[in-house]
N, C-alpha and C positions, 0 to 999 in steps of 0.2 A: 172532094176538094180538101186540100191540105189545110190544117188549122193555121191561123195567123201566128207570126212570131211575137207581135206586139198587140196588146189590147190597151187602147186609150180610154180611160174612164173619166167622164166629165159630170160632176154633180151640179145640178141646177135647181134654182127656185126663183121663178120669175126673172129669168135672165135671157129673154128672147133675143134682144138686140145683140148682146155680147156673144150669145151662142151662135147666131147666124154668121157672124164674122169668124168665130172660132172654127166652125165646121168648114167654111170656105177655105180657111188657112190650112186645115187638116187634109184637104183633098189629095195633095201629093203623097202624104203618108199613107192614105187609104189605097192609092194607086200602087204603092209598093207592097200592099198586102196586109196592112194593119187593119184591125177593126176598131170602130169607134162606138162606144156605149155611153149614152146619156142617161143618167140616173136622176129622174125627176122626183122632187119632194112635194109635189102638189101644186105646181105652177098654175096661175090663172091668167097668164099673159100670152098664151100661145106657144110657150116654149116646147111643148110636146110636138106640136105641128111643125115647128121650125126644125126640130131634131129629125123627124121623119122625112121631111122634104130634103134635108141636107144629107140623107143617106145613112144616118146613125141608127143603131139599134136603141130602143127605148126600154128602160126598166123603171117601173114605178116603185116608190119606197115611201115610208113615213119620213117626214122632214128631219134634217140633222145630217151634217156633212159626212161624219164618220159612218153613220148608218147607211146613207145613200151610196157611199163608195164601196162599202161591203156588199151591198145589193148588186152593184155593178160588177164587182169582182166575182161574185157567185155565178154570174152568167157568162163571164169572159172565157174565151177559148185559147188566148195567147199564153205563152210561157213567160213573157215579160209584161208586167202590169205597170202602166204609167198613169198616174192620177193627176189630172190637169184641171185647173180652174177655168171657167168659161172666159175670163178676161185675161188669160195668159196665153201668149203665142210662143210656140216652139220655134227654134231656129230652122232654117230651110234644110239643113243637113241632118235633122234630128234622127232619121232612120239610120244613117251610117254612123252617127255619133253613138247611138245606143248599141248598135250591133258591134261596134268596135270597142265598146267599154265593158260589155257583159258577154262572156263566152257562153255558148249553148250548154244548157244543163247546169250552169254555175249558180250557186246560191249567193246572189249578190243584190245589193241595193245602192241607191245613191240619189243624186239630184243634179240640177243644173245651177250654175251661177245665174243671178237675176239682174236684169236691168229694168228700171222704171221708165214708163213711157213719157213722163213729163220732162220739160226742158229746164226747169229751175235748177240752179247750181247745187242747191242743197240735196237734190235727189241723187247726185253723184256720190255724196258722202253717205247717204242712206244705203245705196247699193253696196258701197265698199264695206260698210259695217255689217250689213246683212250677210254678205258673202264671207267675210272674215270670221264672223261669229259661227257660221255653219261649219266652216273648215276646222276651226279650233275645237268646237264642242261636239262635232259629229251629230248635230241636231238641225234638221232642215224644217222649213215651213212649206205649206201647200203652194205658196206662190212660186216655189222653186221646182215644181213639177217632179215630185218624188216618184221614183220607179223602183221596182223590186221584182225578183223572180217569183214565180208562182209558189215554188217550194218554200221560199223564205216567208212569203205572205201567209201560207198555211201554218208554218211552224210558229209564228208569233200570234196567230189567231186573228189576223186582220186589224183594222183600226179599232181602237177603243170607242165605243159609242157614247161619247161624252159631248156636251154642248159646245165646248171650245177646247183648244189645245190638243185635239186628236192627232195632229201632225207631229207635235212635239213628243207626245206620249209614245207614238209609234216609233219615232226615231230613237228614243231612249231604249226601247226594247230591241230594235234592230242592231244598234251599235254594240250590244252585248253578244251578238251572234256572228257578226261579220263586219270587217272594216268597210266603210262606205267608199263609193266612187263619186267624185265630183267632176262633172263635165263643165269645163271652163267656158265653152261657147254659151252665151246666156240665153235664157228665155226672156221675153219682154212682157212685163205684167203692168196692168193699168195703174196709174198713179192717182186715179180719181178720188179714192178715199182720203188720200193725203191732201189733195187740192180742195176738196169740199170741206174738210174738217180742220184744215190748218196743218202745215207740215210739222212744225215743232210740237204742236198739241198731239198729233197722231203718234209721233215718235215717242213722246213721253208716256202716252197711254199704253203703247205696246210694250215698252220697257217695264212699266208698272205691272201690267198683266203677267208678263213672263216671270218677273221676280216673285209676284204673289203666288203663281202656280208652283214655282220651284220651292217656295217656303210652305207649300201644302194647302193653299186656298182651294176651295171647291170650284170645279169648272162651272157649275151652275151659277154661282155668284159672279164669277168673272165674265160669263156670257152676258149677264145682265148689264154689266158695266160697258162691255164692248158694243152691244147692239143698241144701247141707250143713246149713243152718240148723236 
């Protein structure tokens, strides 16, 4: 059997409901030959069973998104690695968009534009600013489904295994090695955290955390602020 071109790597920790929907949405991509790897960080809600029932390979890891994604990448067979949050949905044409954006054997990386699932008008501004920031800074977040070639992943040493901002840290390493690709067809990511914690409050918190990280704050302290919400 030929190895898959694309490996989709999904880190989870007690994400059974979102994972079930994600795996169902990923079925057409699997039918095109992609493999799906779920990296479980010790779930107690049946996420592992959901992953196996949904046809995914399951990899166990100590908790921590960066650590889990590295564990998934270590078992991946594809030449293009795509890191997907369980509550983010790829566009229907994801396979063709990826294959049309990254040439075989090319050392490349990038992300998708993002759209939030909620209908509040403020979400349209949040999306616009997230996408603009990513394009201007060449720094993407995990909500944008970061993808990169295996060779580039190995060259940068994978995700930093820090408790928060692993996606930002990886992007900053990658942008020094190759210009990014931005796929304008968006992924759709859940707006639940904005809706539960308040849209403006969440925006201000995320800006505060990113600024603090840029100024040298320790990720461990920032994670305490983020997960304390």
